[in-house]
C-alpha positions in Angstrom: 76.1 86.4 80.3 75.7 90.0 79.0 75.5 92.4 82.2 74.2 96.0 81.6 75.0 98.3 84.7 72.6 101.5 84.5 72.6 104.8 86.5 68.8 105.5 86.2 67.7 108.7 84.9 67.1 111.6 87.6 63.8 113.1 86.8 62.0 112.3 89.7 64.9 113.0 92.3 63.1 113.5 96.2 62.6 117.1 96.2 65.8 117.9 97.5 65.3 122.3 98.0 68.3 122.5 96.1 68.3 125.0 92.7 68.6 123.3 89.6 72.2 125.0 88.8 73.4 122.6 91.4 71.4 119.6 90.9 73.1 119.5 87.3 76.4 119.8 88.9 75.8 116.4 90.5 74.8 115.1 87.9 78.3 115.6 85.6 80.2 113.0 87.7 81.1 109.6 87.0 79.5 106.5 88.2 82.5 105.2 89.9 80.6 102.2 92.0 79.4 101.0 88.7 82.6 101.7 86.9 84.3 99.9 90.0 81.6 96.6 89.5 82.4 96.5 85.8 86.0 96.7 85.8 86.3 93.8 87.8 83.8 91.5 86.2 85.8 92.2 83.2 89.1 91.1 84.3 87.8 88.2 87.0 85.4 86.7 84.2 84.4 86.5 80.7 80.9 88.0 81.3 80.1 90.7 78.5 80.0 93.9 80.5 78.9 97.4 79.7 77.7 100.9 81.5 74.7 103.0 80.7 74.9 106.5 82.1 71.0 107.9 81.8 72.1 110.8 83.8 74.9 111.6 81.2 72.6 111.8 78.5 69.9 113.0 80.4 67.5 110.1 78.8 63.8 109.7 79.2 62.2 106.2 79.7 61.6 105.4 76.1 65.2 106.0 75.7 66.0 103.5 78.4 63.6 100.8 77.2 65.6 101.1 73.8 69.2 101.3 74.8 68.4 98.1 77.0 66.2 96.3 74.2 69.2 97.2 71.6 72.1 95.5 74.3 69.6 92.3 75.1 71.3 91.9 78.7 70.9 88.6 80.4 71.5 90.9 83.9 70.8 94.4 84.5 72.3 95.9 87.9 70.9 99.3 88.9 72.6 101.6 91.4 70.3 103.0 94.1 70.0 106.2 95.8 67.2 106.6 98.2 66.6 110.5 96.9 66.5 108.5 93.1 64.2 105.7 94.0 61.5 106.7 91.8 63.9 106.8 89.2 65.3 103.2 89.7 61.7 101.6 90.1 60.7 103.1 86.8 64.4 102.0 85.2 63.6 98.5 86.8 59.9 98.7 85.0 61.4 99.6 81.8 63.9 96.5 82.0 61.3 94.2 82.8 59.1 95.4 79.7 61.6 94.6 77.3 62.3 91.3 78.5 65.1 91.6 81.1 65.5 88.4 82.7 66.7 89.1 85.7 67.4 93.0 87.6 69.8 93.4 90.5 70.1 96.4 92.4 72.8 97.7 94.5 73.8 100.9 96.4 73.6 103.3 99.3 70.0 102.8 99.0 70.4 99.1 99.4 72.9 99.3 102.1 70.2 101.0 104.5 67.2 99.6 103.5 67.9 95.7 101.9 64.8 94.1 102.9 62.6 97.0 101.4 64.4 96.9 97.8 64.2 93.7 97.3 60.2 93.8 97.7 59.9 96.2 95.0 58.5 94.7 91.9 60.7 93.5 89.4 63.7 93.1 91.7 65.4 89.7 91.6 68.0 90.4 93.6 69.8 92.8 95.6 73.6 93.4 96.6 74.2 94.9 100.2 77.6 96.6 100.6 80.2 96.7 97.9 79.2 94.9 94.9 82.0 93.7 93.0 82.5 90.2 95.1 79.1 89.9 95.8 77.9 90.7 91.7 80.3 88.1 90.4 79.2 85.5 92.8 75.8 86.0 91.4 76.2 86.3 88.1 78.3 82.5 88.2 75.1 81.1 90.1 72.9 81.9 87.3 75.4 81.3 84.6 75.5 77.8 86.0 72.1 77.6 86.1 71.6 77.3 89.4 69.6 78.8 92.2 71.3 81.7 93.6 70.9 81.4 97.4 73.2 82.1 100.4 75.7 84.4 98.6 77.4 86.6 101.4 76.0 90.2 100.8 73.3 89.3 98.6 69.3 88.5 98.9 68.2 86.7 96.0 66.2 83.9 97.1 63.1 83.7 99.8 65.2 82.3 102.5 68.1 84.4 102.1 68.6 86.7 105.4 69.1 90.1 105.7 72.6 90.5 105.7 73.6 92.3 108.7 76.9 93.2 107.7 77.9 94.5 104.4 80.2 92.9 102.3 83.5 94.8 101.5 85.7 93.8 98.3 88.8 94.6 100.7 90.0 95.8 103.7 93.4 96.4 102.0 92.3 99.2 99.3 95.6 98.9 97.6 94.0 95.9 96.1 91.3 97.4 94.3 91.7 97.2 90.9 92.5 100.5 88.8 89.5 101.9 87.2 88.9 101.4 83.5 87.3 104.8 82.7 86.7 104.2 78.9 83.9 101.9 80.1 82.1 105.4 80.2 82.2 108.2 77.8 84.7 110.0 80.1 85.4 113.0 78.2 82.0 114.5 78.6 82.2 114.8 82.6 82.7 118.0 84.1 82.9 120.0 87.4 81.3 123.5 86.8 83.5 125.0 89.8 86.4 123.7 87.8 89.2 124.6 85.0 86.9 123.2 82.1 89.7 120.5 81.5 88.6 117.1 81.0 87.5 115.8 84.7 86.9 112.9 86.9 86.5 111.6 90.5 88.6 109.2 92.2 88.4 107.3 95.7 91.2 107.4 98.0 89.5 105.9 100.8 86.3 104.8 102.1 84.1 105.3 105.2 84.3 108.0 107.9 85.4 107.4 111.6 83.4 110.8 112.8 79.9 111.2 113.8 78.1 114.3 112.1 74.4 113.9 113.5 73.3 114.3 109.7 75.2 111.8 108.0 74.6 108.2 107.4 77.9 107.3 105.9 79.6 104.2 107.1 81.6 105.0 110.2 83.3 100.9 110.6 85.6 99.7 108.7 87.5 102.9 107.6 90.2 102.9 105.1 92.6 104.5 103.1 94.6 103.7 99.7 98.4 104.1 100.3 100.0 107.1 98.7 101.7 104.9 95.7 98.3 103.3 95.0 96.6 106.6 95.0 99.0 108.1 92.5 98.7 105.1 90.1 95.3 106.0 89.8 96.4 109.6 89.0 98.9 108.0 86.7 96.2 106.1 84.5 94.1 109.0 84.4 96.6 111.4 83.3 97.2 108.8 80.5 93.4 109.2 79.4 94.3 113.1 79.2 92.7 113.9 82.6 94.0 116.9 84.4 91.1 117.9 86.8 90.4 115.3 89.9 88.0 115.3 92.2 88.7 113.3 95.2 85.3 112.2 96.5 86.4 110.7 99.7 83.8 111.4 102.6 87.0 113.0 104.3 90.2 113.5 102.7 91.9 114.9 106.0 91.4 112.0 108.5 95.3 112.9 109.9 97.3 115.5 108.1 100.2 113.0 107.6 98.3 111.4 105.1 97.9 114.1 103.7 101.1 115.2 103.4 102.7 112.0 102.4 100.4 111.8 99.5 101.2 115.4 98.4 104.9 114.2 98.4 104.3 111.4 96.5 102.7 113.4 93.9 105.6 116.1 93.9 108.0 112.8 93.5 106.5 111.4 90.3 106.1 114.8 88.9 102.1 114.4 88.3 100.8 117.5 86.6 97.1 117.8 87.7 94.8 120.1 89.5 92.6 118.6 92.1 89.7 119.0 94.7 89.0 117.6 97.9 86.3 117.5 100.7 88.1 118.5 104.0 87.4 118.8 107.6 88.1 121.9 109.0 90.0 120.4 112.3 93.5 120.4 111.8 94.0 122.6 108.9 96.9 124.5 109.1 98.8 126.7 107.1 102.2 124.3 106.2 99.6 121.3 105.2 98.0 124.1 102.7 101.1 125.0 101.1 102.3 121.1 100.6 98.7 120.7 98.8 98.8 124.0 97.0 102.5 122.8 95.7 101.1 119.5 94.6 98.5 121.0 92.6 95.6 121.3 94.9 93.2 124.5 93.7 89.9 123.8 95.7 88.5 122.6 99.0 85.2 121.8 99.9 84.7 122.3 103.4 81.4 121.3 105.6 80.8 124.2 107.8 77.1 123.8 108.2 76.4 126.3 110.8 78.2 129.4 112.3 77.5 129.2 116.0 79.0 127.0 118.7 75.7 125.6 119.9 74.6 124.4 116.1 78.2 123.0 115.3 77.9 121.4 118.6 74.2 119.9 117.8 75.5 118.6 114.7 78.6 117.0 116.3 81.0 118.6 113.8 84.0 118.5 116.6 84.9 122.4 115.7 84.8 125.5 116.5 83.7 128.7 114.5 87.4 130.4 115.4 88.6 127.1 113.5 86.7 127.3 110.7 87.8 131.2 110.3 91.1 130.0 110.8 90.8 127.5 108.0 89.2 130.0 105.3 91.6 132.5 106.1 94.5 130.3 105.7 93.3 129.3 102.1 92.9 132.7 100.8 96.7 133.1 102.1 98.0 130.3 100.2 95.7 130.7 97.2 93.2 127.7 97.6 89.9 128.3 96.2 87.0 127.3 98.8 83.7 125.8 98.8 81.7 125.9 102.0 78.8 123.6 102.5 75.5 125.0 105.1 72.6 124.0 106.0 69.2 126.2 106.3 66.5 124.9 108.8 68.7 123.1 111.7 67.2 122.8 115.1 69.1 125.4 117.0 68.0 128.1 114.2 64.7 129.1 116.0 64.1 132.4 114.5 64.3 134.1 110.9 66.8 136.0 112.7 69.1 132.8 113.2 68.7 131.8 109.9 70.0 135.3 108.5 73.2 135.2 111.0 73.7 131.5 109.4 73.9 133.7 105.7 75.6 136.3 107.0 78.3 134.1 108.3 78.7 132.1 105.2 79.2 135.3 103.4 81.5 136.6 106.1 84.1 133.6 105.4 84.3 134.6 102.3 84.6 131.6 100.4 84.4 131.1 96.4 81.5 129.3 96.3 78.7 128.4 98.8 76.3 125.6 99.0 72.9 125.9 100.5 70.5 123.2 101.6 67.9 122.7 103.9 68.3 120.0 106.5 66.9 117.2 105.5 67.0 114.3 108.2 67.2 110.8 106.2 66.2 107.7 107.8 69.7 106.2 109.3 71.0 109.2 110.7 71.4 110.5 114.7 69.5 113.6 113.7 66.0 111.6 112.1 66.1 109.2 114.9 66.0 112.2 117.3 63.6 113.8 115.0 61.3 110.7 115.4 61.7 110.7 119.3 60.9 114.4 119.8 57.8 113.8 117.3 59.1 116.5 114.6 59.4 113.9 112.2 57.4 111.0 111.4 58.5 107.5 110.0 55.2 106.4 108.1 55.8 108.6 105.0 59.4 107.0 104.2 58.5 103.5 105.0 55.5 104.1 102.3 57.8 105.5 99.7 60.4 102.7 100.2 57.6 100.3 99.4 55.5 102.3 96.9 57.9 104.8 95.7 55.9 108.0 94.5 56.8 110.8 92.7 54.7 113.2 94.7 56.8 112.4 97.8 59.0 115.1 99.6 61.2 114.3 102.3 60.5 115.8 105.2 62.3 119.0 106.6 62.9 119.9 110.4 59.7 122.0 110.5 59.7 122.3 114.5 60.5 126.3 113.9 59.5 126.9 110.5 57.0 126.1 107.6 58.6 124.2 104.7 57.1 127.4 102.6 59.3 129.7 105.2 62.3 127.5 104.8 62.3 127.4 100.5 61.9 131.2 100.9 64.9 131.5 103.2 66.8 129.0 101.3 65.9 131.4 98.0 67.2 134.3 100.4 70.5 132.4 100.8 71.6 131.7 97.4 70.8 135.1 96.1 72.5 137.3 99.1 75.6 135.2 98.0 75.6 134.5 94.0 73.9 138.0 93.5 76.6 140.3 95.0 78.6 142.5 92.1 82.1 141.0 94.0 81.0 137.4 93.2 80.1 138.3 89.7 82.8 140.1 88.7 85.5 137.7 90.5 84.2 134.6 88.5 84.1 136.4 85.5 88.0 137.3 85.4 88.6 133.2 86.1 86.7 131.9 83.0 89.3 130.3 81.1 87.9 129.2 77.7 84.5 129.1 75.9 83.4 126.1 77.1 84.0 126.8 80.7 82.2 129.9 79.7 79.2 128.2 78.7 79.1 125.8 81.8 79.1 128.4 84.1 76.7 130.8 82.3 74.2 127.9 82.5 74.6 127.2 85.7 74.3 131.0 86.8 71.2 131.4 84.3 69.9 128.2 86.4 70.4 129.8 89.6 69.0 133.1 88.8 65.8 131.9 87.4 
């Protein structure tokens, strides 16, 4: 069978109150989930599999229709995020309009709302959990001319129950196939905060055992790759000329021991790479950072979110402001750049002065970059359930959106103390106060390495100023 896996355009993303400069950054990462499924299908079957990344080329829907019609797939698989549900819906329509027989949808949105997604017009099946094995079984049934029914993790028939548990490829991440990045135009992905080289993302663990109230990352079945298996993946990237790696694990440093062992293996193999990670503040110490720096780590992204003990406690961050400050200080001393993520409009920010304190704290930490966002509780998170309980949030708009995706929909913010407009103005103030500082502008001008790097950062900067 001819199978086309699609990352939909990002033209109708649910309003998240993030500047275009930051939104554009998110579109520059390769679609790892689709690459993983495509790699598996090509190695385990004779299906003809290709990937269409509509975000990479900023395709409109006429172009999507043309590409799909040209390829003539028997099956289209679409990855779905809740914030891009309108684009998912339009992509499904585009596929059906050019005669695609079957459309399958998977991804984080299906994991949270499988039944609602199966009910969307044009959807023939949904896959809940990791899609490699369920997709293989589903395609096999269709290729044999059978009615797909009773496949674990799949809703394809009206008699299929909603899967209670996600399907996992394996509990041992060393068994995951090394990704074939040549399935996409891998040389075109980039990191606007990086150094301008060929760039990709890597996942070395799945899930997260922590319980931050704003996050809906699966907490069960946390699994990690061994250091040797991670370095095998890195060597495959190096063979393609890739030298910049961003580990997009939900939390990279669950234990310092694991990070030390991975750094030791990178050093033992002499891998010439520069890498970035997402880190928890908890447990960060000077020896760990020195080892990471030696092994090629150039940047750490910390989810700080708040700067007060009350705010950190409400979000269940399991960290203190003193630990946060020490982590950023250690990074400066070692020479690792930092990115701090902050939320504006959390339940403990009751006055304008509270928000200004958050902004001031983000500047006092002296990170190299800050990413601000309005707190937008999504269904499936503890904070969303608390908002429903306290009457701050209303589930009906979300339910209507799930059943009938509408591009006018706006996700609810935590508006207990501020209106959406007030929060938007405070968010704009945060971005300007950090990024318009002469200190920041001058520092980053001196860190530009080449013309391509300059063009990317200048474009992002101009978007931000706008």
